[in-house]
gemmi code that builds the backbone of each chain (N, CA, C; Angstrom):
import gemmi

chains = {
    "A": [
        ("ASN", (154.430, 36.805, 116.573), (153.721, 36.437, 115.346), (152.603, 37.422, 115.051)),
        ("ALA", (152.473, 37.843, 113.790), (151.383, 38.717, 113.392), (150.137, 37.914, 113.096)),
        ("GLY", (150.268, 36.587, 112.904), (149.107, 35.770, 112.564), (148.808, 35.871, 111.090)),
        ("VAL", (147.516, 36.029, 110.752), (147.074, 36.183, 109.373), (146.737, 37.651, 109.146)),
        ("THR", (147.398, 38.261, 108.192), (147.130, 39.664, 107.877), (146.516, 39.776, 106.492)),
        ("GLN", (145.595, 40.729, 106.360), (144.942, 40.981, 105.086), (144.993, 42.467, 104.785)),
        ("THR", (145.270, 42.784, 103.550), (145.207, 44.171, 103.083), (144.546, 44.211, 101.721)),
        ("PRO", (143.793, 45.293, 101.425), (143.401, 46.356, 102.343), (142.265, 45.914, 103.248)),
        ("LYS", (141.853, 46.757, 104.168), (140.701, 46.461, 105.012), (139.398, 46.819, 104.294)),
        ("PHE", (139.446, 47.873, 103.511), (138.279, 48.306, 102.748), (138.714, 48.640, 101.321)),
        ("GLN", (137.839, 48.395, 100.364), (138.135, 48.734, 98.975), (136.835, 48.953, 98.225)),
        ("VAL", (136.823, 49.997, 97.411), (135.707, 50.251, 96.506), (136.245, 50.182, 95.086)),
        ("LEU", (135.606, 49.387, 94.261), (136.003, 49.236, 92.872), (134.835, 49.589, 91.960)),
        ("LYS", (135.172, 49.974, 90.749), (134.161, 50.131, 89.717), (134.078, 48.822, 88.931)),
        ("THR", (132.901, 48.563, 88.406), (132.714, 47.367, 87.587), (133.764, 47.315, 86.484)),
        ("GLY", (134.386, 46.144, 86.356), (135.395, 45.939, 85.325), (136.821, 46.142, 85.777)),
        ("GLN", (137.012, 46.815, 86.909), (138.362, 46.994, 87.415), (138.892, 45.677, 87.973)),
        ("SER", (140.206, 45.588, 88.033), (140.834, 44.412, 88.639), (141.595, 44.857, 89.882)),
        ("MET", (141.811, 43.922, 90.779), (142.617, 44.212, 91.963), (143.038, 42.908, 92.619)),
        ("THR", (143.987, 43.043, 93.520), (144.489, 41.891, 94.273), (144.300, 42.132, 95.758)),
        ("LEU", (143.664, 41.179, 96.412), (143.580, 41.186, 97.873), (144.772, 40.394, 98.400)),
        ("GLN", (145.458, 41.008, 99.362), (146.651, 40.367, 99.887), (146.352, 39.595, 101.167)),
        ("CYS", (147.004, 38.459, 101.316), (146.927, 37.658, 102.539), (148.301, 37.108, 102.846)),
        ("ALA", (148.708, 37.254, 104.084), (150.009, 36.737, 104.500), (149.898, 36.129, 105.887)),
        ("GLN", (150.689, 35.072, 106.100), (150.768, 34.458, 107.436), (152.237, 34.176, 107.755)),
        ("ASP", (152.543, 34.298, 109.030), (153.937, 34.121, 109.460), (154.091, 32.919, 110.382)),
        ("MET", (153.193, 31.947, 110.250), (153.190, 30.790, 111.136), (153.676, 29.525, 110.418)),
        ("ASN", (154.116, 29.669, 109.178), (154.610, 28.545, 108.385), (153.530, 27.466, 108.172)),
        ("HIS", (152.281, 27.910, 108.093), (151.199, 26.958, 107.882), (151.180, 26.461, 106.446)),
        ("GLU", (150.878, 25.197, 106.292), (150.832, 24.607, 104.957), (149.562, 24.989, 104.207)),
        ("TYR", (148.450, 25.067, 104.919), (147.178, 25.313, 104.255), (146.830, 26.799, 104.318)),
        ("MET", (146.311, 27.314, 103.188), (145.727, 28.662, 103.175), (144.487, 28.628, 102.295)),
        ("SER", (143.537, 29.513, 102.614), (142.275, 29.489, 101.884), (141.631, 30.867, 101.892)),
        ("TRP", (140.769, 31.086, 100.911), (140.007, 32.321, 100.787), (138.513, 32.002, 100.832)),
        ("TYR", (137.785, 32.850, 101.580), (136.346, 32.719, 101.698), (135.711, 34.080, 101.424)),
        ("ARG", (134.459, 34.024, 101.000), (133.668, 35.241, 100.931), (132.427, 35.070, 101.794)),
        ("GLN", (132.028, 36.178, 102.393), (130.828, 36.170, 103.222), (129.885, 37.252, 102.733)),
        ("ASP", (128.752, 36.829, 102.232), (127.723, 37.756, 101.797), (126.794, 38.045, 102.971)),
        ("PRO", (126.090, 39.170, 102.942), (125.256, 39.553, 104.084), (124.296, 38.454, 104.520)),
        ("GLY", (124.301, 38.172, 105.815), (123.372, 37.198, 106.375), (123.692, 35.762, 106.042)),
        ("MET", (124.880, 35.514, 105.529), (125.221, 34.155, 105.120), (126.515, 33.700, 105.777)),
        ("GLY", (126.750, 32.417, 105.650), (128.012, 31.871, 106.120), (129.119, 32.100, 105.118)),
        ("LEU", (130.301, 31.656, 105.445), (131.444, 31.814, 104.562), (131.442, 30.711, 103.506)),
        ("ARG", (131.811, 31.090, 102.304), (131.909, 30.119, 101.211), (133.330, 30.107, 100.666)),
        ("LEU", (133.843, 28.931, 100.426), (135.229, 28.747, 100.006), (135.395, 29.140, 98.541)),
        ("ILE", (136.386, 30.008, 98.276), (136.653, 30.446, 96.903), (137.775, 29.590, 96.294)),
        ("HIS", (138.937, 29.655, 96.898), (140.106, 28.872, 96.488), (140.879, 28.472, 97.735)),
        ("TYR", (141.652, 27.416, 97.597), (142.482, 27.013, 98.710), (143.804, 26.463, 98.203)),
        ("SER", (144.750, 26.323, 99.130), (146.087, 25.834, 98.793), (146.578, 24.913, 99.898)),
        ("VAL", (147.152, 23.788, 99.513), (147.688, 22.854, 100.502), (149.213, 22.965, 100.617)),
        ("GLY", (149.776, 23.906, 99.908), (151.207, 24.139, 100.006), (151.661, 25.041, 98.877)),
        ("ALA", (152.872, 25.534, 98.981), (153.415, 26.421, 97.951), (153.376, 25.726, 96.598)),
        ("GLY", (152.874, 26.427, 95.605), (152.789, 25.899, 94.252), (151.568, 25.072, 93.956)),
        ("ILE", (150.701, 24.871, 94.972), (149.520, 24.010, 94.804), (148.268, 24.788, 95.188)),
        ("THR", (147.348, 24.935, 94.233), (146.080, 25.589, 94.532), (144.946, 24.778, 93.913)),
        ("ASP", (143.748, 24.995, 94.419), (142.590, 24.306, 93.873), (141.363, 25.166, 94.109)),
        ("GLN", (140.318, 24.848, 93.365), (139.092, 25.624, 93.443), (138.222, 25.163, 94.590)),
        ("GLY", (137.509, 26.115, 95.147), (136.518, 25.801, 96.153), (135.125, 25.828, 95.568)),
        ("GLU", (134.196, 26.285, 96.383), (132.777, 26.251, 96.020), (132.407, 27.348, 95.018)),
        ("VAL", (133.030, 28.534, 95.129), (132.643, 29.684, 94.302), (133.870, 30.337, 93.662)),
        ("PRO", (134.581, 29.656, 92.752), (135.843, 30.177, 92.238), (135.740, 31.151, 91.067)),
        ("ASN", (134.574, 31.228, 90.425), (134.482, 32.007, 89.181), (134.730, 33.482, 89.430)),
        ("GLY", (135.603, 34.046, 88.585), (135.925, 35.462, 88.688), (137.134, 35.760, 89.555)),
        ("TYR", (137.734, 34.719, 90.103), (138.879, 34.880, 91.000), (140.040, 33.977, 90.567)),
        ("ASN", (141.251, 34.500, 90.747), (142.449, 33.692, 90.548), (143.311, 33.755, 91.792)),
        ("VAL", (144.064, 32.690, 92.030), (145.017, 32.681, 93.136), (146.324, 32.076, 92.662)),
        ("SER", (147.363, 32.333, 93.445), (148.650, 31.682, 93.256), (149.287, 31.550, 94.629)),
        ("ARG", (150.200, 30.621, 94.762), (150.894, 30.422, 96.049), (152.365, 30.160, 95.720)),
        ("SER", (153.076, 31.245, 95.511), (154.490, 31.109, 95.162), (155.359, 30.924, 96.407)),
        ("THR", (154.876, 31.345, 97.547), (155.599, 31.145, 98.808), (154.646, 30.571, 99.845)),
        ("THR", (155.186, 30.010, 100.903), (154.353, 29.506, 101.988), (153.580, 30.634, 102.656)),
        ("GLU", (154.192, 31.822, 102.719), (153.626, 32.925, 103.506), (152.466, 33.650, 102.840)),
        ("ASP", (152.461, 33.737, 101.517), (151.538, 34.632, 100.824), (150.542, 33.883, 99.946)),
        ("PHE", (149.309, 34.387, 99.928), (148.262, 33.752, 99.132), (147.333, 34.853, 98.606)),
        ("PRO", (147.734, 35.576, 97.588), (146.921, 36.678, 97.066), (145.726, 36.186, 96.260)),
        ("LEU", (144.642, 36.943, 96.345), (143.412, 36.660, 95.601), (143.214, 37.764, 94.578)),
        ("ARG", (143.110, 37.406, 93.321), (142.968, 38.387, 92.249), (141.543, 38.382, 91.697)),
        ("LEU", (140.975, 39.568, 91.648), (139.701, 39.747, 90.961), (140.024, 40.235, 89.554)),
        ("LEU", (139.625, 39.503, 88.563), (140.055, 39.767, 87.200), (139.287, 40.935, 86.578)),
        ("SER", (137.981, 40.969, 86.780), (137.125, 42.025, 86.250), (135.940, 42.141, 87.211)),
        ("ALA", (136.055, 43.073, 88.139), (135.105, 43.127, 89.246), (133.668, 43.323, 88.777)),
        ("ALA", (132.759, 42.637, 89.470), (131.331, 42.744, 89.193), (130.600, 43.052, 90.497)),
        ("PRO", (129.451, 43.710, 90.432), (128.705, 44.004, 91.661), (128.415, 42.765, 92.499)),
        ("SER", (128.289, 41.606, 91.861), (128.030, 40.363, 92.592), (129.211, 39.946, 93.466)),
        ("GLN", (130.341, 40.574, 93.264), (131.515, 40.271, 94.087), (131.621, 41.185, 95.300)),
        ("THR", (130.660, 42.041, 95.480), (130.581, 42.829, 96.707), (130.382, 41.874, 97.866)),
        ("SER", (131.311, 41.897, 98.801), (131.296, 40.907, 99.867), (132.399, 41.249, 100.862)),
        ("VAL", (132.454, 40.463, 101.925), (133.594, 40.525, 102.836), (134.428, 39.279, 102.591)),
        ("TYR", (135.714, 39.476, 102.410), (136.612, 38.383, 102.070), (137.518, 38.061, 103.254)),
        ("PHE", (137.556, 36.793, 103.600), (138.394, 36.325, 104.697), (139.424, 35.334, 104.174)),
        ("CYS", (140.629, 35.507, 104.654), (141.705, 34.564, 104.376), (141.952, 33.755, 105.638)),
        ("ALA", (142.359, 32.506, 105.475), (142.652, 31.657, 106.621), (143.905, 30.850, 106.355)),
        ("SER", (144.593, 30.516, 107.429), (145.708, 29.588, 107.326), (145.547, 28.521, 108.392)),
        ("SER", (146.063, 27.340, 108.124), (145.904, 26.246, 109.082), (146.997, 25.214, 108.890)),
        ("TYR", (147.162, 24.407, 109.913), (148.074, 23.284, 109.787), (147.499, 22.088, 110.523)),
        ("GLU", (147.974, 20.940, 110.136), (147.433, 19.694, 110.650), (148.569, 18.728, 110.977)),
        ("LEU", (148.441, 18.141, 112.164), (149.300, 17.042, 112.586), (148.377, 15.974, 113.152)),
        ("PRO", (148.833, 14.768, 113.336), (147.964, 13.755, 113.928), (147.380, 14.237, 115.248)),
        ("GLY", (146.077, 14.338, 115.327), (145.414, 14.761, 116.543), (145.437, 16.247, 116.809)),
        ("VAL", (145.962, 17.015, 115.867), (146.086, 18.465, 116.053), (145.617, 19.176, 114.789)),
        ("TYR", (144.805, 20.207, 114.965), (144.434, 21.050, 113.833), (144.267, 22.464, 114.347)),
        ("GLU", (145.019, 23.377, 113.785), (144.952, 24.790, 114.163), (144.568, 25.608, 112.937)),
        ("GLN", (143.635, 26.522, 113.118), (143.164, 27.344, 112.005), (142.996, 28.775, 112.486)),
        ("TYR", (143.449, 29.713, 111.668), (143.363, 31.126, 112.023), (142.798, 31.906, 110.841)),
        ("PHE", (141.919, 32.860, 111.148), (141.341, 33.712, 110.119), (141.914, 35.122, 110.213)),
        ("GLY", (142.040, 35.748, 109.061), (142.398, 37.151, 109.022), (141.208, 38.019, 109.370)),
        ("PRO", (141.423, 39.344, 109.488), (140.358, 40.251, 109.915), (139.345, 40.573, 108.828)),
        ("GLY", (139.652, 40.224, 107.589), (138.691, 40.454, 106.510), (138.986, 41.700, 105.697)),
        ("THR", (138.540, 41.665, 104.448), (138.571, 42.817, 103.544), (137.143, 43.040, 103.067)),
        ("ARG", (136.642, 44.248, 103.292), (135.281, 44.573, 102.846), (135.368, 45.226, 101.479)),
        ("LEU", (134.839, 44.556, 100.479), (134.921, 45.014, 99.088), (133.543, 45.417, 98.589)),
        ("THR", (133.476, 46.604, 98.007), (132.255, 47.078, 97.371), (132.544, 47.333, 95.900)),
        ("VAL", (131.717, 46.767, 95.030), (131.869, 46.982, 93.589), (130.644, 47.737, 93.088)),
        ("THR", (130.893, 48.894, 92.520), (129.777, 49.750, 92.074), (129.609, 49.710, 90.554)),
    ],
    "B": [
        ("ALA", (131.902, 14.982, 99.548), (131.696, 16.390, 99.881), (131.249, 16.512, 101.325)),
        ("GLN", (131.635, 17.579, 101.941), (131.257, 17.810, 103.324), (130.189, 18.890, 103.395)),
        ("SER", (129.353, 18.841, 104.406), (128.295, 19.833, 104.550), (127.972, 20.044, 106.012)),
        ("VAL", (127.383, 21.185, 106.285), (126.982, 21.555, 107.639), (125.586, 22.144, 107.575)),
        ("ALA", (124.768, 21.801, 108.552), (123.434, 22.376, 108.639), (123.242, 22.984, 110.023)),
        ("GLN", (122.784, 24.207, 110.032), (122.350, 24.855, 111.262), (120.848, 25.092, 111.085)),
        ("PRO", (120.045, 24.248, 111.679), (118.615, 24.241, 111.344), (117.836, 25.451, 111.824)),
        ("GLU", (118.391, 26.211, 112.741), (117.678, 27.376, 113.284), (118.364, 28.660, 112.843)),
        ("ASP", (117.598, 29.522, 112.153), (118.155, 30.830, 111.789), (118.312, 31.706, 113.025)),
        ("GLN", (117.425, 31.515, 113.981), (117.372, 32.401, 115.144), (117.088, 31.575, 116.388)),
        ("VAL", (117.784, 31.915, 117.456), (117.524, 31.327, 118.772), (117.379, 32.472, 119.761)),
        ("ASN", (116.285, 32.445, 120.508), (116.043, 33.480, 121.512), (115.993, 32.823, 122.884)),
        ("VAL", (116.740, 33.378, 123.820), (116.713, 32.874, 125.188), (116.735, 34.054, 126.148)),
        ("ALA", (116.281, 33.799, 127.360), (116.344, 34.821, 128.402), (117.671, 34.714, 129.129)),
        ("GLU", (118.161, 35.854, 129.551), (119.427, 35.881, 130.297), (119.330, 34.970, 131.509)),
        ("GLY", (120.396, 34.185, 131.708), (120.422, 33.271, 132.834), (119.946, 31.865, 132.490)),
        ("ASN", (119.228, 31.741, 131.391), (118.756, 30.415, 130.968), (119.828, 29.709, 130.150)),
        ("PRO", (119.747, 28.384, 130.083), (120.694, 27.660, 129.228), (120.368, 27.888, 127.753)),
        ("LEU", (121.406, 27.803, 126.926), (121.198, 27.971, 125.488), (121.812, 26.799, 124.728)),
        ("THR", (121.190, 26.491, 123.604), (121.712, 25.480, 122.687), (121.586, 26.009, 121.278)),
        ("VAL", (122.651, 25.924, 120.523), (122.640, 26.250, 119.094), (123.025, 24.972, 118.361)),
        ("LYS", (122.159, 24.535, 117.459), (122.308, 23.209, 116.875), (123.152, 23.215, 115.608)),
        ("CYS", (123.850, 22.094, 115.413), (124.675, 21.909, 114.226), (124.737, 20.419, 113.905)),
        ("THR", (124.474, 20.070, 112.662), (124.715, 18.714, 112.193), (125.631, 18.780, 110.987)),
        ("TYR", (126.338, 17.720, 110.742), (127.355, 17.737, 109.703), (127.338, 16.443, 108.906)),
        ("SER", (127.986, 16.510, 107.757), (128.206, 15.331, 106.937), (129.608, 15.420, 106.357)),
        ("VAL", (130.411, 14.387, 106.586), (131.785, 14.388, 106.076), (132.255, 12.955, 105.992)),
        ("SER", (133.076, 12.661, 105.020), (133.679, 11.335, 104.963), (134.941, 11.376, 105.810)),
        ("GLY", (135.157, 10.363, 106.568), (136.321, 10.338, 107.443), (136.040, 11.010, 108.769)),
        ("ASN", (137.084, 11.222, 109.517), (136.930, 11.835, 110.842), (136.763, 13.340, 110.709)),
        ("PRO", (135.774, 13.885, 111.389), (135.501, 15.320, 111.237), (136.340, 16.178, 112.176)),
        ("TYR", (136.752, 17.323, 111.686), (137.253, 18.400, 112.514), (136.133, 19.436, 112.541)),
        ("LEU", (135.623, 19.736, 113.716), (134.457, 20.601, 113.842), (134.793, 21.836, 114.660)),
        ("PHE", (134.291, 22.966, 114.216), (134.586, 24.243, 114.838), (133.290, 25.019, 115.089)),
        ("TRP", (133.325, 25.856, 116.125), (132.318, 26.883, 116.328), (133.022, 28.242, 116.363)),
        ("TYR", (132.409, 29.195, 115.640), (132.904, 30.562, 115.630), (131.743, 31.498, 115.989)),
        ("VAL", (132.101, 32.650, 116.530), (131.112, 33.693, 116.793), (131.522, 34.941, 116.023)),
        ("GLN", (130.523, 35.668, 115.553), (130.788, 36.887, 114.805), (129.877, 37.994, 115.312)),
        ("TYR", (130.495, 39.093, 115.715), (129.749, 40.274, 116.118), (129.600, 41.189, 114.905)),
        ("PRO", (128.612, 42.085, 114.908), (128.349, 42.921, 113.724), (129.598, 43.632, 113.221)),
        ("ASN", (129.805, 43.521, 111.917), (130.932, 44.183, 111.231), (132.292, 43.781, 111.802)),
        ("ARG", (132.368, 42.582, 112.308), (133.637, 42.083, 112.831), (133.990, 40.769, 112.152)),
        ("GLY", (135.205, 40.309, 112.405), (135.649, 39.037, 111.853), (135.158, 37.864, 112.683)),
        ("LEU", (135.668, 36.691, 112.344), (135.314, 35.472, 113.052), (136.155, 35.325, 114.310)),
        ("GLN", (135.483, 34.923, 115.367), (136.174, 34.697, 116.630), (136.018, 33.218, 116.988)),
        ("PHE", (137.124, 32.539, 117.193), (137.122, 31.115, 117.498), (136.539, 30.868, 118.883)),
        ("LEU", (135.624, 29.893, 118.996), (135.059, 29.519, 120.288), (135.613, 28.190, 120.781)),
        ("LEU", (135.513, 27.178, 119.943), (135.984, 25.858, 120.349), (136.059, 24.952, 119.131)),
        ("LYS", (136.684, 23.789, 119.343), (136.816, 22.836, 118.248), (136.845, 21.422, 118.797)),
        ("TYR", (136.442, 20.479, 117.943), (136.608, 19.069, 118.216), (137.546, 18.499, 117.166)),
        ("ILE", (138.616, 17.895, 117.639), (139.550, 17.231, 116.728), (139.542, 15.734, 117.012)),
        ("THR", (139.776, 15.393, 118.248), (139.771, 14.006, 118.670), (139.625, 13.979, 120.177)),
        ("GLY", (139.345, 12.793, 120.740), (139.332, 12.684, 122.196), (137.953, 12.840, 122.798)),
        ("ASP", (137.891, 13.500, 123.941), (136.667, 13.646, 124.712), (135.566, 14.291, 123.871)),
        ("ASN", (134.361, 13.698, 123.933), (133.259, 14.217, 123.125), (132.744, 15.563, 123.615)),
        ("LEU", (132.980, 15.897, 124.867), (132.555, 17.191, 125.408), (133.743, 18.141, 125.339)),
        ("VAL", (133.571, 19.180, 124.576), (134.649, 20.142, 124.358), (134.290, 21.447, 125.061)),
        ("LYS", (135.211, 21.965, 125.824), (134.992, 23.251, 126.495), (135.766, 24.331, 125.762)),
        ("GLY", (135.138, 25.496, 125.630), (135.771, 26.558, 124.877), (135.768, 27.883, 125.613)),
        ("SER", (135.836, 28.942, 124.839), (135.922, 30.287, 125.388), (134.574, 30.744, 125.929)),
        ("TYR", (134.631, 31.708, 126.897), (133.445, 32.412, 127.402), (132.382, 31.489, 127.980)),
        ("GLY", (132.774, 30.312, 128.484), (131.831, 29.400, 129.114), (131.066, 28.505, 128.165)),
        ("PHE", (131.365, 28.578, 126.863), (130.702, 27.722, 125.894), (131.310, 26.323, 125.885)),
        ("GLU", (130.463, 25.360, 125.539), (130.907, 23.985, 125.353), (130.104, 23.370, 124.220)),
        ("ALA", (130.589, 22.262, 123.702), (129.883, 21.576, 122.632), (130.101, 20.085, 122.792)),
        ("GLU", (129.077, 19.337, 122.399), (129.162, 17.891, 122.509), (129.178, 17.265, 121.129)),
        ("PHE", (130.224, 16.529, 120.856), (130.351, 15.796, 119.599), (129.595, 14.480, 119.730)),
        ("ASN", (128.658, 14.245, 118.825), (127.888, 13.010, 118.835), (128.031, 12.358, 117.472)),
        ("LYS", (128.850, 11.325, 117.417), (129.173, 10.713, 116.123), (127.962, 10.004, 115.522)),
        ("SER", (127.174, 9.339, 116.350), (126.043, 8.580, 115.818), (124.964, 9.496, 115.244)),
        ("GLN", (124.799, 10.665, 115.849), (123.816, 11.621, 115.357), (124.448, 12.672, 114.439)),
        ("THR", (125.714, 12.567, 114.186), (126.491, 13.546, 113.393), (126.132, 14.965, 113.798)),
        ("SER", (126.214, 15.215, 115.102), (125.862, 16.543, 115.596), (126.991, 17.122, 116.427)),
        ("PHE", (126.970, 18.431, 116.533), (127.992, 19.155, 117.319), (127.320, 20.420, 117.844)),
        ("HIS", (126.396, 20.238, 118.771), (125.604, 21.356, 119.281), (126.404, 22.197, 120.266)),
        ("LEU", (126.237, 23.488, 120.158), (126.894, 24.448, 121.043), (125.980, 24.730, 122.234)),
        ("LYS", (126.559, 24.755, 123.432), (125.748, 24.955, 124.635), (126.439, 25.902, 125.597)),
        ("LYS", (125.599, 26.513, 126.435), (126.108, 27.323, 127.538), (125.092, 27.226, 128.665)),
        ("PRO", (125.526, 26.971, 129.877), (124.573, 26.750, 130.975), (123.759, 27.984, 131.344)),
        ("SER", (124.340, 29.162, 131.222), (123.668, 30.379, 131.646), (124.011, 31.503, 130.668)),
        ("ALA", (123.038, 31.905, 129.860), (123.294, 32.882, 128.796), (123.436, 34.302, 129.353)),
        ("LEU", (124.269, 35.065, 128.667), (124.457, 36.485, 128.974), (123.960, 37.323, 127.802)),
        ("VAL", (123.520, 38.537, 128.104), (123.100, 39.439, 127.029), (124.241, 39.641, 126.030)),
        ("SER", (125.458, 39.673, 126.538), (126.629, 39.887, 125.683), (126.931, 38.700, 124.776)),
        ("ASP", (126.232, 37.575, 124.960), (126.390, 36.425, 124.055), (125.618, 36.622, 122.751)),
        ("SER", (124.780, 37.632, 122.689), (123.993, 37.893, 121.478), (124.923, 38.163, 120.309)),
        ("ALA", (124.837, 37.337, 119.284), (125.745, 37.430, 118.142), (125.326, 36.389, 117.114)),
        ("LEU", (126.110, 36.304, 116.056), (125.895, 35.313, 115.001), (126.890, 34.177, 115.200)),
        ("TYR", (126.406, 32.940, 115.196), (127.235, 31.779, 115.489), (127.297, 30.872, 114.268)),
        ("PHE", (128.515, 30.451, 113.956), (128.732, 29.576, 112.807), (129.379, 28.275, 113.254)),
        ("CYS", (128.854, 27.187, 112.717), (129.460, 25.876, 112.844), (130.193, 25.583, 111.541)),
        ("ALA", (131.329, 24.902, 111.625), (132.093, 24.586, 110.414), (132.717, 23.209, 110.538)),
        ("VAL", (132.773, 22.511, 109.422), (133.504, 21.249, 109.346), (134.704, 21.486, 108.440)),
        ("THR", (135.848, 20.970, 108.844), (137.110, 21.290, 108.176), (137.864, 20.018, 107.842)),
        ("SER", (138.471, 20.036, 106.657), (139.295, 18.914, 106.236), (140.363, 19.440, 105.301)),
        ("ALA", (141.628, 19.156, 105.624), (142.765, 19.498, 104.752), (142.735, 20.942, 104.273)),
        ("GLY", (142.500, 21.844, 105.184), (142.562, 23.265, 104.857), (141.298, 23.849, 104.279)),
        ("LYS", (140.289, 23.040, 104.067), (139.023, 23.521, 103.509), (137.935, 23.451, 104.561)),
        ("SER", (137.265, 24.575, 104.787), (136.166, 24.598, 105.740), (134.846, 24.813, 105.023)),
        ("THR", (133.844, 24.100, 105.486), (132.467, 24.311, 105.022), (131.673, 24.816, 106.204)),
        ("PHE", (131.031, 25.971, 106.004), (130.317, 26.633, 107.077), (128.814, 26.439, 106.953)),
        ("GLY", (128.143, 26.409, 108.109), (126.700, 26.535, 108.101), (126.314, 27.975, 107.794)),
        ("ASP", (125.025, 28.193, 107.630), (124.547, 29.522, 107.282), (124.466, 30.464, 108.477)),
        ("GLY", (124.708, 29.915, 109.649), (124.727, 30.766, 110.834), (123.418, 30.775, 111.591)),
        ("THR", (123.531, 30.980, 112.902), (122.370, 31.117, 113.781), (122.538, 32.393, 114.575)),
        ("THR", (121.535, 33.245, 114.508), (121.563, 34.480, 115.294), (121.004, 34.200, 116.673)),
        ("LEU", (121.856, 34.393, 117.659), (121.455, 34.200, 119.054), (121.107, 35.551, 119.662)),
        ("THR", (119.932, 35.640, 120.227), (119.507, 36.852, 120.939), (119.200, 36.472, 122.368)),
        ("VAL", (119.895, 37.107, 123.290), (119.676, 36.883, 124.713), (119.008, 38.131, 125.280)),
        ("LYS", (117.821, 37.960, 125.814), (117.062, 39.111, 126.319), (117.195, 39.217, 127.830)),
        ("PRO", (117.324, 40.471, 128.319), (117.501, 40.656, 129.768), (116.278, 40.234, 130.556)),
    ],
}
model = gemmi.Model(1)
for chain_id, residues in chains.items():
    chain = gemmi.Chain(chain_id)
    for i, (resn, *xyz) in enumerate(residues, 1):
        res = gemmi.Residue()
        res.name, res.seqid = resn, gemmi.SeqId(i, " ")
        for name, pos in zip(("N", "CA", "C"), xyz):
            atom = gemmi.Atom()
            atom.name, atom.element = name, gemmi.Element(name[0])
            atom.pos, atom.b_iso = gemmi.Position(*pos), 0.0
            res.add_atom(atom)
        chain.add_residue(res)
    model.add_chain(chain)
structure = gemmi.Structure()
structure.add_model(model)
structure.setup_entities()
């Protein structure tokens, strides 16, 4: 298993550009989510998905879109990048059974918007 | 809504001494609680979790945490700190694929 993979690892964008951060998992997990981490802060939930075809907003969804067409992939789209979106982005996948909860994070994408 | 509080931005301990990093939470229903560690410019590293069962949870690198339902706390502990434990520690409460993180506590262990 590769676990949770994220691409790219680093990205520099100009204000107004759009891009997609990729996230994939090969563990057949039902749940996937995106977080951003600003310097000196904890992670904040952007969007999450409880299964293919189902997404919902988290704490800081503005400026981002997601879709979940397959169980494996959960891309995050920045529609028009702004300097305030400079951050490190983490994707996670997880699954839940009675008495069991497993969660895995990807290595992160460091995004700079100039 | 769920929330997590880490009341201390910074914890300083001497090597060899016990350490505690505090975490309190608020969630409806049964909590799934996690501790993660993060080294500079690195991702999150899982330490331990409470899902159900024994209130004392043992994790990686000698860390443990005690789930206290009445005090809604999940403090991270280690009997004898190492300099290499110096890092940023996050507590998180998780439900149905959504995690809420505390703001983190920077642990500094001095030789």
